[in-house]
RODO-803854 format. One record per residue: residue in three letters; residue number from 1; x, y, z of N, C-alpha, C in turn. Coordinates in nm, 2 decimals, always signed. Each point is the difference from the previous one (the first is absolute). Example, Ala and Ser with C-alpha at 12.3 -4.5 7.8 and 13.67 -1.06 7.14 Angstrom:
<sites>
<"Ala",1,<+1.32,-0.57,+0.78>,<-0.09,+0.12,+0.00>,<+0.09,+0.12,+0.00>>
<"Ser",2,<-0.04,+0.11,-0.07>,<+0.09,+0.11,+0.00>,<-0.08,+0.11,+0.08>>
</sites>
This chain:
<sites>
<"Met",1,<+4.78,+13.79,+3.13>,<-0.11,-0.03,-0.08>,<+0.07,-0.18,-0.02>>
<"Pro",2,<-0.12,-0.08,-0.03>,<+0.01,-0.11,-0.03>,<+0.04,-0.03,-0.13>>
<"Gln",3,<+0.11,-0.09,-0.03>,<+0.09,-0.05,-0.13>,<-0.08,-0.14,-0.10>>
<"Thr",4,<+0.06,-0.04,-0.06>,<-0.03,-0.08,-0.05>,<+0.08,-0.10,-0.05>>
<"Val",5,<+0.04,-0.11,+0.07>,<+0.14,-0.06,+0.01>,<-0.03,-0.13,-0.03>>
<"Val",6,<+0.08,-0.03,-0.10>,<+0.00,-0.14,-0.08>,<+0.12,-0.06,+0.00>>
<"Ile",7,<-0.02,-0.15,+0.05>,<+0.10,-0.08,+0.10>,<-0.01,-0.15,-0.09>>
<"Thr",8,<+0.12,-0.04,-0.05>,<-0.01,-0.13,-0.07>,<+0.00,-0.10,+0.09>>
<"Gly",9,<+0.00,-0.11,+0.02>,<+0.02,-0.15,+0.05>,<-0.06,+0.07,+0.16>>
<"Ala",10,<-0.12,+0.03,+0.01>,<-0.09,+0.07,+0.11>,<-0.07,-0.14,+0.05>>
<"Asn",11,<-0.02,-0.11,-0.04>,<-0.06,-0.07,+0.08>,<+0.07,-0.08,+0.12>>
<"Arg",12,<+0.14,+0.05,+0.03>,<+0.02,-0.05,+0.14>,<+0.14,+0.04,+0.01>>
<"Gly",13,<+0.06,-0.01,+0.13>,<+0.13,+0.02,+0.00>,<+0.01,+0.15,+0.01>>
<"Ile",14,<+0.12,+0.05,-0.03>,<+0.02,+0.11,+0.02>,<-0.10,+0.09,-0.09>>
<"Gly",15,<-0.04,-0.01,-0.13>,<-0.11,+0.04,-0.05>,<-0.11,+0.02,+0.07>>
<"Leu",16,<-0.08,-0.09,+0.06>,<-0.10,+0.01,+0.06>,<+0.04,+0.10,+0.12>>
<"Ala",17,<+0.07,-0.02,+0.09>,<+0.05,+0.08,+0.09>,<+0.00,+0.14,-0.06>>
<"Leu",18,<+0.01,+0.05,-0.10>,<+0.06,+0.13,-0.03>,<-0.15,+0.04,-0.04>>
<"Ala",19,<-0.08,-0.13,-0.08>,<-0.21,+0.06,+0.00>,<-0.06,+0.04,+0.13>>
<"Arg",20,<+0.05,-0.05,+0.08>,<-0.05,+0.01,+0.10>,<+0.02,+0.11,+0.04>>
<"Leu",21,<+0.15,+0.03,+0.00>,<+0.03,+0.10,+0.07>,<-0.07,+0.14,-0.08>>
<"Tyr",22,<+0.03,+0.00,-0.11>,<-0.05,+0.18,-0.06>,<-0.16,-0.06,-0.03>>
<"Ala",23,<-0.05,-0.11,+0.05>,<-0.19,+0.02,-0.01>,<-0.05,+0.06,+0.13>>
<"Lys",24,<+0.10,-0.02,+0.14>,<-0.01,+0.05,+0.10>,<+0.00,+0.15,+0.02>>
<"Arg",25,<+0.09,+0.04,-0.09>,<-0.02,+0.19,+0.00>,<-0.04,+0.03,-0.05>>
<"Gly",26,<-0.10,-0.08,-0.10>,<-0.11,+0.09,-0.09>,<+0.01,-0.01,-0.11>>
<"Asp",27,<+0.14,-0.08,-0.11>,<+0.02,+0.03,-0.10>,<-0.07,-0.14,-0.09>>
<"Arg",28,<-0.04,+0.01,-0.10>,<-0.08,-0.05,-0.08>,<+0.12,-0.11,-0.03>>
<"Val",29,<+0.00,-0.12,+0.00>,<+0.09,-0.13,-0.04>,<-0.08,-0.06,-0.09>>
<"Ile",30,<+0.13,-0.03,-0.12>,<-0.07,-0.07,-0.12>,<+0.11,-0.15,+0.03>>
<"Gly",31,<-0.04,-0.07,+0.04>,<+0.11,-0.14,-0.03>,<-0.05,-0.08,-0.08>>
<"Ala",32,<+0.17,+0.01,-0.12>,<+0.02,-0.12,-0.07>,<+0.07,-0.09,+0.01>>
<"Cys",33,<-0.07,-0.17,-0.06>,<+0.08,-0.07,+0.07>,<-0.06,-0.13,-0.12>>
<"Arg",34,<+0.10,-0.13,+0.04>,<-0.07,-0.09,-0.07>,<-0.10,-0.09,+0.04>>
<"Lys",35,<-0.03,+0.02,+0.10>,<-0.11,-0.08,+0.13>,<-0.03,+0.09,+0.09>>
<"Ser",36,<-0.13,+0.08,-0.01>,<-0.02,+0.03,+0.12>,<+0.01,-0.09,+0.14>>
<"Ser",37,<-0.07,+0.09,+0.10>,<+0.01,-0.07,+0.15>,<-0.12,+0.05,+0.08>>
<"Pro",38,<-0.09,-0.07,+0.08>,<-0.10,+0.07,+0.08>,<+0.08,+0.12,+0.10>>
<"Glu",39,<+0.11,+0.03,+0.00>,<+0.07,+0.09,+0.10>,<+0.03,+0.15,-0.10>>
<"Leu",40,<+0.05,-0.05,-0.13>,<-0.03,+0.09,-0.09>,<-0.12,+0.09,-0.03>>
<"Gln",41,<-0.11,-0.11,-0.02>,<-0.13,+0.09,-0.02>,<-0.06,+0.07,+0.09>>
<"Ala",42,<+0.07,-0.04,+0.13>,<-0.07,+0.07,+0.10>,<+0.05,+0.17,+0.04>>
<"Val",43,<+0.13,+0.01,-0.07>,<+0.06,+0.13,-0.01>,<+0.02,+0.04,-0.09>>
<"Ala",44,<-0.05,-0.04,-0.12>,<+0.04,+0.09,-0.15>,<-0.12,+0.05,-0.06>>
<"Ala",45,<+0.05,+0.11,-0.08>,<-0.16,+0.03,-0.04>,<-0.03,-0.02,-0.11>>
<"Gln",46,<+0.10,-0.06,-0.06>,<+0.02,-0.03,-0.12>,<+0.13,-0.17,-0.04>>
<"Val",47,<-0.04,-0.07,-0.02>,<+0.07,-0.12,-0.02>,<-0.01,-0.01,-0.18>>
<"Ile",48,<+0.10,-0.03,-0.05>,<+0.04,-0.05,-0.12>,<+0.05,-0.14,-0.02>>
<"Glu",49,<-0.05,-0.09,-0.02>,<+0.07,-0.15,+0.00>,<+0.06,-0.08,-0.12>>
<"Gly",50,<+0.08,-0.08,-0.01>,<+0.04,-0.06,-0.15>,<+0.14,+0.06,-0.06>>
<"Ile",51,<+0.07,+0.11,+0.10>,<+0.08,+0.07,-0.02>,<+0.14,-0.08,+0.01>>
<"Asp",52,<+0.03,-0.05,-0.13>,<+0.14,-0.05,+0.02>,<+0.09,+0.14,-0.03>>
<"Val",53,<+0.08,+0.06,+0.10>,<+0.09,+0.09,-0.04>,<+0.13,-0.01,-0.06>>
<"Gly",54,<+0.02,-0.16,-0.06>,<+0.12,-0.05,-0.03>,<-0.03,+0.01,-0.16>>
<"Thr",55,<-0.05,+0.05,-0.08>,<-0.07,-0.02,-0.12>,<-0.09,+0.14,-0.05>>
<"Glu",56,<+0.02,+0.03,-0.10>,<-0.05,+0.13,-0.07>,<-0.15,-0.04,-0.02>>
<"Ser",57,<-0.03,-0.10,+0.00>,<-0.17,-0.02,-0.03>,<-0.07,+0.06,+0.13>>
<"Gly",58,<+0.09,-0.07,+0.14>,<-0.07,+0.06,+0.14>,<+0.06,+0.14,+0.04>>
<"Ala",59,<+0.10,+0.07,-0.07>,<-0.02,+0.14,+0.04>,<-0.10,+0.08,-0.09>>
<"Ala",60,<-0.02,-0.05,-0.13>,<-0.11,+0.07,-0.08>,<-0.16,-0.04,+0.06>>
<"Ala",61,<-0.05,-0.09,+0.03>,<-0.09,-0.04,+0.11>,<+0.01,+0.09,+0.10>>
<"Leu",62,<+0.11,+0.01,+0.09>,<-0.03,+0.13,+0.14>,<-0.03,+0.11,-0.10>>
<"Ala",63,<+0.07,+0.04,-0.09>,<-0.07,+0.16,-0.03>,<-0.11,+0.01,-0.07>>
<"Lys",64,<-0.05,-0.13,-0.07>,<-0.15,+0.02,-0.05>,<-0.08,+0.00,+0.10>>
<"Ala",65,<+0.05,-0.07,+0.11>,<-0.14,-0.01,+0.13>,<+0.03,+0.17,+0.10>>
<"Leu",66,<+0.09,+0.04,-0.02>,<+0.02,+0.11,+0.07>,<-0.07,+0.11,-0.09>>
<"Gly",67,<+0.02,-0.02,-0.15>,<-0.06,+0.12,-0.07>,<+0.05,+0.15,+0.02>>
<"Asp",68,<-0.10,+0.05,+0.00>,<+0.07,+0.17,+0.05>,<+0.03,+0.02,+0.13>>
<"Thr",69,<+0.04,-0.06,+0.12>,<+0.00,+0.00,+0.11>,<+0.12,+0.06,-0.01>>
<"Gln",70,<-0.02,+0.14,+0.12>,<+0.16,+0.01,-0.01>,<+0.04,-0.01,+0.16>>
<"Ile",71,<+0.10,-0.03,-0.01>,<+0.11,-0.06,+0.12>,<+0.07,+0.10,+0.05>>
<"Asp",72,<+0.01,-0.01,+0.14>,<+0.05,+0.11,+0.07>,<+0.13,-0.12,+0.08>>
<"Leu",73,<-0.02,-0.11,+0.01>,<+0.14,-0.06,+0.06>,<-0.04,-0.17,-0.09>>
<"Leu",74,<+0.14,-0.02,-0.07>,<+0.00,-0.16,-0.05>,<+0.12,-0.08,+0.06>>
<"Ile",75,<-0.04,-0.09,+0.09>,<+0.10,-0.11,+0.03>,<+0.01,-0.06,-0.06>>
<"Asn",76,<+0.14,-0.03,-0.04>,<-0.01,-0.14,-0.11>,<+0.10,-0.06,+0.16>>
<"Asn",77,<-0.11,-0.13,+0.03>,<-0.01,-0.10,+0.12>,<+0.06,-0.16,-0.08>>
<"Ala",78,<-0.05,-0.01,-0.08>,<-0.04,-0.14,-0.02>,<+0.16,-0.06,-0.03>>
<"Gly",79,<+0.03,-0.12,+0.03>,<+0.12,-0.05,-0.03>,<-0.01,-0.17,+0.08>>
<"Ile",80,<+0.11,-0.08,-0.06>,<+0.01,-0.16,+0.04>,<+0.12,+0.00,+0.04>>
<"Leu",81,<+0.02,-0.12,+0.08>,<+0.14,-0.02,+0.07>,<+0.00,-0.14,-0.09>>
<"Arg",82,<+0.10,-0.03,-0.06>,<+0.07,-0.17,+0.01>,<+0.14,+0.01,+0.07>>
<"Arg",83,<+0.02,-0.17,+0.01>,<+0.14,+0.01,+0.09>,<+0.07,-0.08,-0.15>>
<"Glu",84,<+0.10,+0.07,-0.06>,<+0.11,-0.12,-0.06>,<+0.11,+0.04,+0.05>>
<"Ser",85,<+0.07,-0.08,+0.02>,<+0.19,-0.04,+0.05>,<+0.04,-0.02,-0.15>>
<"Leu",86,<+0.14,-0.02,+0.05>,<+0.12,-0.02,-0.14>,<-0.02,-0.12,-0.04>>
<"Asp",87,<-0.03,-0.07,+0.11>,<+0.00,-0.17,-0.01>,<-0.19,-0.05,-0.04>>
<"Glu",88,<-0.06,+0.10,+0.00>,<-0.15,-0.05,-0.01>,<-0.03,+0.15,-0.09>>
<"Met",89,<+0.01,-0.02,-0.13>,<-0.03,+0.11,-0.07>,<-0.12,-0.04,-0.08>>
<"Asn",90,<-0.08,+0.14,-0.02>,<-0.13,-0.02,-0.08>,<-0.04,+0.12,-0.08>>
<"Val",91,<+0.08,-0.03,-0.12>,<-0.06,+0.15,-0.12>,<-0.12,+0.01,+0.01>>
<"Glu",92,<-0.08,-0.07,+0.00>,<-0.16,+0.05,-0.05>,<-0.03,+0.06,+0.15>>
<"Ser",93,<+0.06,-0.05,+0.13>,<-0.05,+0.07,+0.10>,<+0.06,+0.13,-0.02>>
<"Ile",94,<+0.12,+0.05,+0.02>,<+0.09,+0.13,-0.06>,<-0.11,+0.07,-0.08>>
<"Arg",95,<+0.00,-0.03,-0.18>,<-0.10,+0.06,-0.01>,<-0.14,+0.07,+0.04>>
<"Glu",96,<-0.04,-0.10,+0.08>,<-0.19,+0.03,+0.02>,<+0.10,+0.14,+0.10>>
<"Gln",97,<+0.06,-0.02,+0.08>,<+0.02,+0.14,+0.09>,<+0.02,+0.10,-0.06>>
<"Phe",98,<+0.12,+0.00,-0.12>,<-0.02,+0.12,-0.08>,<-0.09,+0.05,-0.07>>
<"Ala",99,<-0.12,-0.09,-0.06>,<-0.10,+0.04,-0.04>,<-0.12,+0.07,+0.14>>
<"Val",100,<+0.02,-0.05,+0.09>,<-0.12,+0.08,+0.12>,<+0.13,+0.11,+0.05>>
<"Asn",101,<+0.06,-0.06,+0.04>,<+0.09,+0.13,+0.15>,<+0.06,+0.11,-0.11>>
<"Ala",102,<+0.04,-0.03,-0.13>,<+0.08,+0.12,-0.05>,<-0.07,+0.10,-0.08>>
<"Leu",103,<-0.06,-0.13,-0.14>,<-0.09,+0.07,-0.11>,<-0.14,+0.01,+0.03>>
<"Gly",104,<-0.07,-0.05,+0.08>,<-0.10,-0.01,+0.04>,<-0.04,+0.18,+0.05>>
<"Pro",105,<+0.07,+0.05,+0.14>,<-0.02,+0.12,+0.02>,<-0.01,+0.14,-0.13>>
<"Leu",106,<+0.13,-0.05,-0.04>,<+0.03,+0.11,-0.14>,<-0.15,-0.01,-0.09>>
<"Leu",107,<-0.04,-0.17,-0.06>,<-0.14,+0.02,-0.07>,<-0.09,+0.09,+0.07>>
<"Val",108,<-0.01,-0.05,+0.14>,<-0.14,+0.07,+0.04>,<+0.04,+0.15,+0.03>>
<"Thr",109,<+0.09,+0.03,+0.02>,<+0.02,+0.20,+0.01>,<+0.03,+0.03,-0.18>>
<"His",110,<+0.01,-0.05,-0.06>,<+0.01,+0.05,-0.14>,<-0.17,-0.01,-0.05>>
<"Ala",111,<-0.05,-0.06,+0.01>,<-0.17,-0.08,+0.03>,<-0.10,+0.12,-0.02>>
<"Leu",112,<+0.08,+0.05,+0.20>,<-0.09,+0.09,+0.05>,<+0.06,+0.17,-0.01>>
<"Leu",113,<+0.11,+0.01,-0.09>,<+0.06,+0.11,+0.02>,<-0.14,+0.12,-0.02>>
<"Arg",114,<-0.09,-0.02,-0.10>,<-0.09,+0.10,-0.03>,<-0.12,+0.02,+0.11>>
<"Asn",115,<+0.04,-0.07,+0.12>,<-0.10,-0.05,+0.11>,<+0.07,+0.15,+0.12>>
<"Leu",116,<+0.14,+0.00,-0.03>,<+0.06,+0.08,+0.10>,<+0.02,+0.16,-0.08>>
<"His",117,<-0.01,+0.03,+0.13>,<+0.01,+0.18,-0.02>,<+0.10,+0.08,+0.09>>
<"Gln",118,<+0.05,+0.13,+0.01>,<+0.10,+0.05,+0.02>,<-0.05,+0.00,+0.12>>
<"Gly",119,<+0.08,-0.05,+0.15>,<-0.01,-0.02,+0.10>,<-0.06,-0.11,+0.06>>
<"Ser",120,<+0.00,-0.15,-0.11>,<-0.02,-0.10,+0.04>,<+0.07,-0.05,+0.07>>
<"Lys",121,<+0.05,-0.11,+0.06>,<+0.09,-0.06,+0.07>,<+0.05,-0.16,-0.06>>
<"Leu",122,<+0.11,-0.08,-0.02>,<+0.02,-0.09,-0.06>,<+0.11,-0.09,+0.11>>
<"Ala",123,<-0.05,-0.14,+0.02>,<+0.08,-0.04,+0.09>,<+0.01,-0.16,-0.04>>
<"Phe",124,<+0.12,-0.02,+0.03>,<+0.03,-0.14,-0.08>,<+0.07,-0.10,+0.18>>
<"Val",125,<-0.05,-0.13,+0.01>,<+0.02,-0.05,+0.11>,<+0.08,-0.06,-0.06>>
<"Thr",126,<+0.13,-0.04,+0.02>,<+0.10,-0.04,-0.03>,<+0.06,-0.09,+0.13>>
<"Ser",127,<+0.13,-0.02,-0.03>,<+0.10,-0.09,+0.13>,<+0.14,+0.04,+0.01>>
<"Arg",128,<+0.07,-0.01,+0.10>,<+0.12,+0.04,+0.01>,<+0.11,-0.10,-0.06>>
<"Met",129,<-0.08,-0.12,-0.01>,<+0.10,-0.11,-0.08>,<-0.05,+0.07,-0.13>>
<"Gly",130,<+0.01,+0.08,-0.07>,<+0.02,+0.02,-0.08>,<+0.10,+0.11,-0.04>>
<"Ser",131,<+0.08,+0.06,+0.10>,<+0.12,+0.08,+0.02>,<+0.10,-0.12,-0.02>>
<"Ile",132,<+0.12,+0.07,-0.08>,<+0.12,-0.13,+0.01>,<+0.08,+0.06,+0.07>>
<"Ala",133,<+0.03,+0.11,+0.08>,<+0.10,+0.04,+0.13>,<-0.06,-0.09,+0.11>>
<"Asp",134,<-0.15,-0.02,+0.00>,<-0.03,-0.05,+0.13>,<+0.03,-0.19,-0.05>>
<"Asn",135,<+0.00,-0.05,-0.09>,<+0.00,-0.14,-0.01>,<+0.14,-0.08,+0.08>>
<"Thr",136,<-0.07,-0.01,+0.11>,<+0.10,-0.09,+0.04>,<-0.03,-0.16,+0.03>>
<"Ser",137,<-0.05,-0.03,-0.06>,<-0.06,-0.17,+0.03>,<-0.03,-0.06,-0.11>>
<"Gly",138,<+0.03,+0.11,-0.17>,<-0.02,-0.08,-0.06>,<-0.17,-0.07,-0.05>>
<"Ser",139,<+0.01,-0.13,-0.08>,<-0.11,-0.07,-0.03>,<-0.14,+0.10,-0.08>>
<"Arg",140,<-0.11,-0.08,+0.01>,<-0.11,+0.09,-0.04>,<+0.02,+0.08,-0.09>>
<"Tyr",141,<+0.02,-0.07,-0.11>,<-0.01,+0.09,-0.12>,<-0.04,+0.07,-0.04>>
<"Gly",142,<-0.09,-0.08,-0.06>,<-0.16,+0.06,-0.05>,<-0.06,+0.10,+0.09>>
<"Tyr",143,<+0.01,+0.01,+0.10>,<-0.07,+0.09,+0.09>,<+0.12,+0.14,-0.01>>
<"Arg",144,<+0.09,+0.01,+0.06>,<+0.12,+0.04,-0.03>,<-0.01,+0.11,-0.10>>
<"Met",145,<+0.03,-0.08,-0.15>,<+0.02,+0.04,-0.09>,<-0.15,+0.07,-0.04>>
<"Ser",146,<-0.10,-0.02,+0.05>,<-0.12,+0.09,-0.06>,<-0.02,+0.12,+0.07>>
<"Lys",147,<+0.04,-0.02,+0.14>,<-0.01,+0.09,+0.08>,<+0.09,+0.14,-0.05>>
<"Ala",148,<+0.19,-0.08,-0.03>,<+0.03,+0.12,-0.06>,<-0.03,+0.07,-0.09>>
<"Ala",149,<-0.04,-0.07,-0.14>,<-0.07,+0.05,-0.10>,<-0.13,+0.08,+0.04>>
<"Leu",150,<-0.10,-0.01,+0.05>,<-0.08,+0.11,+0.10>,<+0.07,+0.14,+0.01>>
<"Asn",151,<+0.07,-0.04,+0.10>,<+0.09,+0.11,+0.08>,<+0.04,+0.13,-0.15>>
<"Met",152,<+0.02,-0.10,-0.13>,<+0.07,+0.08,-0.09>,<-0.11,+0.08,-0.06>>
<"Ala",153,<-0.14,-0.09,-0.04>,<-0.09,+0.05,-0.06>,<-0.06,+0.11,+0.09>>
<"Ala",154,<-0.02,+0.00,+0.11>,<-0.04,+0.11,+0.08>,<+0.06,+0.09,-0.01>>
<"Val",155,<+0.16,+0.01,+0.02>,<+0.08,+0.12,-0.03>,<-0.03,+0.06,-0.10>>
<"Ser",156,<+0.02,-0.06,-0.10>,<-0.07,+0.05,-0.15>,<-0.13,+0.12,+0.01>>
<"Leu",157,<-0.09,-0.09,+0.02>,<-0.10,+0.06,+0.03>,<-0.02,+0.09,+0.09>>
<"Ala",158,<+0.06,+0.02,+0.14>,<+0.03,+0.13,+0.01>,<+0.03,+0.13,-0.05>>
<"His",159,<+0.12,-0.01,-0.08>,<+0.06,+0.10,-0.07>,<-0.11,+0.02,-0.12>>
<"Asp",160,<-0.06,-0.07,-0.07>,<-0.07,+0.01,-0.13>,<-0.16,+0.05,+0.07>>
<"Leu",161,<-0.03,-0.04,+0.10>,<-0.13,+0.08,+0.09>,<+0.04,+0.16,+0.06>>
<"Gln",162,<+0.11,+0.02,+0.03>,<+0.02,+0.09,+0.06>,<-0.03,+0.13,-0.06>>
<"Pro",163,<-0.01,+0.03,-0.11>,<-0.07,+0.09,-0.06>,<-0.15,+0.01,+0.00>>
<"Arg",164,<-0.08,-0.12,-0.01>,<-0.11,+0.00,+0.03>,<-0.04,+0.02,+0.11>>
<"Gly",165,<+0.07,+0.04,+0.11>,<-0.05,+0.01,+0.13>,<-0.03,-0.13,+0.09>>
<"Ile",166,<+0.06,-0.09,-0.01>,<-0.05,-0.15,+0.01>,<+0.13,-0.06,+0.07>>
<"Pro",167,<+0.00,+0.00,+0.17>,<+0.13,-0.07,+0.04>,<-0.04,-0.15,+0.04>>
<"Val",168,<+0.15,-0.06,+0.01>,<-0.01,-0.17,-0.01>,<+0.06,-0.02,+0.12>>
<"Ala",169,<-0.04,-0.12,+0.04>,<+0.06,-0.03,+0.14>,<+0.03,-0.14,+0.00>>
<"Ile",170,<+0.12,-0.04,+0.04>,<+0.05,-0.13,+0.00>,<+0.01,-0.05,+0.13>>
<"Leu",171,<-0.08,-0.11,+0.04>,<-0.01,-0.02,+0.15>,<+0.04,-0.13,+0.00>>
<"His",172,<+0.09,-0.03,+0.10>,<+0.00,-0.14,+0.09>,<-0.07,-0.02,+0.13>>
<"Pro",173,<-0.12,-0.13,-0.04>,<-0.10,+0.06,+0.15>,<+0.05,-0.08,+0.09>>
<"Gly",174,<+0.11,-0.05,+0.03>,<+0.11,-0.04,+0.09>,<-0.06,-0.18,+0.01>>
<"Phe",175,<+0.01,-0.07,+0.09>,<+0.01,-0.16,+0.01>,<-0.12,+0.01,+0.05>>
<"Val",176,<-0.13,-0.05,-0.09>,<-0.10,+0.04,+0.06>,<-0.10,-0.20,+0.01>>
<"Gln",177,<-0.09,+0.00,+0.07>,<-0.06,-0.16,+0.05>,<-0.11,+0.03,-0.07>>
<"Thr",178,<+0.05,-0.09,-0.15>,<-0.15,+0.00,-0.09>,<+0.04,-0.16,-0.04>>
<"Asp",179,<-0.07,-0.03,-0.10>,<-0.02,-0.11,-0.07>,<+0.14,-0.06,-0.08>>
<"Met",180,<-0.01,+0.17,-0.02>,<+0.18,-0.03,-0.08>,<+0.12,-0.08,+0.05>>
<"Val",181,<+0.00,+0.04,+0.09>,<+0.13,-0.06,+0.10>,<-0.05,-0.11,+0.09>>
<"Gly",182,<-0.13,-0.08,-0.01>,<-0.05,-0.08,+0.08>,<-0.01,+0.02,+0.17>>
<"Gly",183,<-0.04,+0.20,-0.02>,<-0.02,+0.01,+0.15>,<+0.10,+0.06,+0.07>>
<"Ser",184,<+0.07,-0.02,-0.03>,<+0.18,+0.08,+0.02>,<-0.01,+0.12,+0.01>>
<"Gly",185,<+0.08,+0.07,+0.04>,<+0.01,+0.14,+0.04>,<+0.03,+0.05,+0.10>>
<"Asp",186,<+0.03,+0.12,+0.08>,<+0.05,+0.07,+0.07>,<-0.13,+0.14,+0.03>>
<"Ile",187,<-0.10,-0.01,-0.11>,<-0.06,+0.11,+0.06>,<-0.15,-0.04,-0.11>>
<"Ser",188,<-0.14,+0.03,+0.07>,<-0.10,-0.08,-0.07>,<-0.02,+0.15,-0.15>>
<"Ala",189,<-0.11,-0.07,-0.06>,<-0.01,+0.06,-0.12>,<-0.08,+0.14,+0.05>>
<"Asp",190,<-0.04,+0.02,+0.11>,<-0.13,+0.10,+0.02>,<+0.12,+0.13,+0.03>>
<"Thr",191,<+0.11,-0.06,+0.04>,<+0.12,+0.10,+0.07>,<+0.07,+0.02,-0.13>>
<"Ala",192,<+0.05,-0.08,-0.11>,<+0.07,+0.05,-0.13>,<-0.12,+0.07,-0.04>>
<"Ala",193,<-0.11,+0.02,-0.03>,<-0.12,+0.09,-0.10>,<+0.04,+0.15,+0.09>>
<"Glu",194,<-0.01,-0.01,+0.15>,<-0.01,+0.15,+0.07>,<+0.13,+0.04,-0.10>>
<"Arg",195,<+0.14,-0.07,+0.06>,<+0.10,+0.07,-0.05>,<+0.04,+0.01,-0.13>>
<"Leu",196,<-0.07,-0.04,-0.09>,<-0.01,+0.01,-0.16>,<-0.07,+0.12,-0.02>>
<"Ala",197,<-0.10,-0.02,+0.09>,<-0.07,+0.15,-0.03>,<+0.05,+0.10,+0.05>>
<"Ala",198,<+0.10,+0.02,+0.12>,<+0.06,+0.07,+0.05>,<+0.07,+0.10,-0.12>>
<"Arg",199,<+0.10,-0.12,-0.10>,<+0.08,+0.02,-0.07>,<-0.07,+0.11,-0.12>>
<"Ile",200,<-0.13,-0.06,-0.07>,<-0.08,+0.05,-0.07>,<-0.04,+0.12,+0.03>>
<"Asp",201,<-0.03,+0.06,+0.14>,<-0.06,+0.07,+0.01>,<+0.13,+0.14,+0.01>>
<"Gly",202,<+0.10,-0.06,+0.02>,<+0.09,+0.14,+0.01>,<+0.10,-0.04,-0.18>>
<"Leu",203,<-0.07,-0.06,-0.08>,<+0.06,+0.01,-0.13>,<-0.01,+0.17,-0.09>>
<"Asn",204,<+0.10,-0.01,-0.07>,<-0.04,+0.17,-0.07>,<+0.11,+0.02,-0.09>>
<"Leu",205,<-0.03,+0.08,-0.11>,<+0.15,-0.06,-0.09>,<+0.14,+0.03,-0.02>>
<"Glu",206,<-0.02,+0.05,+0.15>,<+0.16,+0.07,+0.00>,<+0.09,-0.18,+0.05>>
<"Asn",207,<-0.08,-0.08,+0.08>,<+0.05,-0.15,+0.04>,<-0.07,-0.09,-0.07>>
<"Ser",208,<-0.08,+0.06,-0.10>,<-0.04,-0.16,-0.10>,<+0.15,-0.03,-0.06>>
<"Gly",209,<-0.06,-0.14,-0.01>,<+0.12,-0.07,-0.05>,<+0.11,-0.09,+0.14>>
<"Thr",210,<-0.09,+0.03,+0.12>,<+0.12,-0.02,+0.09>,<-0.07,-0.14,+0.04>>
<"Phe",211,<+0.12,-0.10,+0.02>,<-0.02,-0.14,+0.05>,<-0.02,-0.03,+0.15>>
<"Trp",212,<-0.10,+0.00,+0.09>,<-0.01,+0.01,+0.11>,<-0.03,-0.15,+0.06>>
<"His",213,<+0.06,+0.00,+0.13>,<-0.10,-0.09,+0.07>,<-0.11,+0.07,+0.09>>
<"Ser",214,<-0.11,-0.11,-0.01>,<-0.12,+0.03,+0.08>,<+0.04,+0.12,+0.11>>
<"Asn",215,<+0.12,-0.03,+0.11>,<-0.01,+0.04,+0.12>,<+0.08,+0.16,-0.06>>
<"Gly",216,<+0.02,+0.02,-0.06>,<+0.06,+0.13,-0.05>,<+0.15,+0.01,-0.07>>
<"Asp",217,<+0.07,-0.12,+0.03>,<+0.12,+0.00,-0.05>,<+0.03,+0.01,-0.14>>
<"Val",218,<+0.10,+0.07,-0.05>,<+0.03,-0.03,-0.13>,<+0.09,-0.10,-0.02>>
<"Leu",219,<-0.04,-0.08,-0.13>,<+0.05,-0.12,-0.04>,<+0.16,-0.02,-0.12>>
<"Pro",220,<+0.04,-0.09,+0.07>,<+0.13,+0.04,-0.12>,<-0.07,-0.07,-0.17>>
<"Trp",221,<+0.07,+0.03,-0.08>,<-0.07,-0.07,-0.14>,<+0.12,-0.14,+0.00>>
</sites>
């Protein structure tokens, strides 16, 4: 049966690849983004522009645009990457990443709770760079810290949404060839989307709150 899939940051990269994948499956894709793209317009049933997930007003605008639409799958994908180091610190950049990467997905999820139902699925595209145990190289303070905070929020949501019958996936896509990393990476966005969708397909209340690599490996915290 076709489902309604809402994807944030759907205008390019992994979000666009996910939009294409679910549209090809026959699902109704609703793409949320700050600025749309012709590629997203070609695949999404509905595009909601002007959504800055890092603000309360952005989350509220998304909720208003969706109205009473029931969501079967919500993918919190929108995120940003900046490049601070110990010698080149940028506090504003760190704050921006916290707003978009950590607080944003929580704001969106909270704003759309009434659109979710028992059996809905919730997915967060995070990063293994948010793993404390996996940090072997340092630097990238804002990105690492914001993704670690996102992981914590997602685990809390997994517990809080368990009684409502809504499982939560916490997903590292892999090193993906996107604009965010300047086109470097070892897998394409399409491959990442296929792997992420496979993890979401296997999501249930028993494995809710697990931190997965898109290849199926369970990642350390």
